[in-house]
C-alpha positions as CSV (number, residue, x, y, z in Angstrom):
1,M,149.8,61.2,179.9
2,R,148.6,58.1,181.6
3,R,145.6,56.4,179.6
4,T,142.8,54.4,180.9
5,P,141.5,51.8,178.7
6,A,138.1,52.2,177.5
7,V,135.5,50.0,178.9
8,S,133.8,48.0,176.0
9,S,129.4,48.2,176.6
10,S,130.2,44.3,175.9
11,T,132.0,44.1,179.3
12,S,129.8,43.7,182.2
13,Q,131.2,44.6,185.8
14,F,132.7,41.4,185.8
15,G,134.5,41.4,182.9
16,Q,135.8,38.4,181.5
17,N,134.3,36.3,184.3
18,Q,131.3,37.2,184.0
19,W,130.1,34.2,182.6
20,L,131.3,32.6,185.7
21,V,129.4,34.7,187.7
22,D,126.0,33.9,185.4
23,E,126.7,30.4,185.8
24,M,126.8,30.4,189.8
25,Y,123.7,32.1,189.8
26,Q,121.7,29.7,187.4
27,K,123.0,26.9,189.7
28,F,122.1,28.8,192.6
29,K,118.8,29.3,191.6
30,Q,118.2,25.9,191.1
31,D,120.2,24.4,194.4
32,P,121.6,27.0,196.6
33,S,123.6,24.1,198.4
34,S,125.3,23.5,194.8
35,V,127.0,27.1,195.4
36,D,129.8,28.0,198.1
37,E,128.1,29.4,201.1
38,S,130.4,32.4,200.9
39,W,128.3,33.3,197.8
40,H,124.9,33.3,199.0
41,E,124.4,36.5,200.4
42,F,125.5,38.0,197.2
43,L,123.9,35.7,194.9
44,A,120.5,36.2,196.7
45,D,120.5,39.9,195.8
46,Y,122.3,39.5,192.5
47,T,120.4,40.4,189.3
48,P,121.9,39.5,185.7
49,E,122.3,42.7,183.5
50,A,121.1,41.6,180.5
51,S,118.2,39.4,181.9
52,G,114.9,40.8,180.1
53,D,113.4,37.2,180.3
54,S,112.8,35.8,183.8
55,G,112.0,32.5,182.8
56,N,114.9,32.0,180.9
57,S,117.3,29.6,182.8
58,Q,120.6,30.3,180.4
59,A,121.5,33.5,179.0
60,A,120.9,33.9,175.1
61,P,124.1,33.5,173.3
62,A,125.5,36.6,171.6
63,P,124.1,36.8,167.8
64,A,127.0,35.6,165.6
65,Q,127.5,37.6,162.5
66,A,126.4,36.4,159.4
67,A,129.2,35.1,156.8
68,A,128.9,36.7,153.4
69,P,128.0,33.9,151.1
70,A,130.8,32.4,148.5
71,P,130.8,34.2,145.5
72,A,129.5,32.0,142.7
73,P,132.1,30.1,140.3
74,V,132.1,31.4,137.0
């Protein structure tokens, strides 16, 4: 039986390359000529998935997990 890998909820439509698409989108918003013309049609209609804050020019970093405090010396 062939198994299809599960898609993680943290994986977007572009997988590990999501950061690259988001970076190109930000550059395109600031200066369309800074991105290859072949991307213009796509980026003009692109909406980042987790963009709840339209004024933000950078995607919010994922929250870091808090490290457990070191045990107190005895």
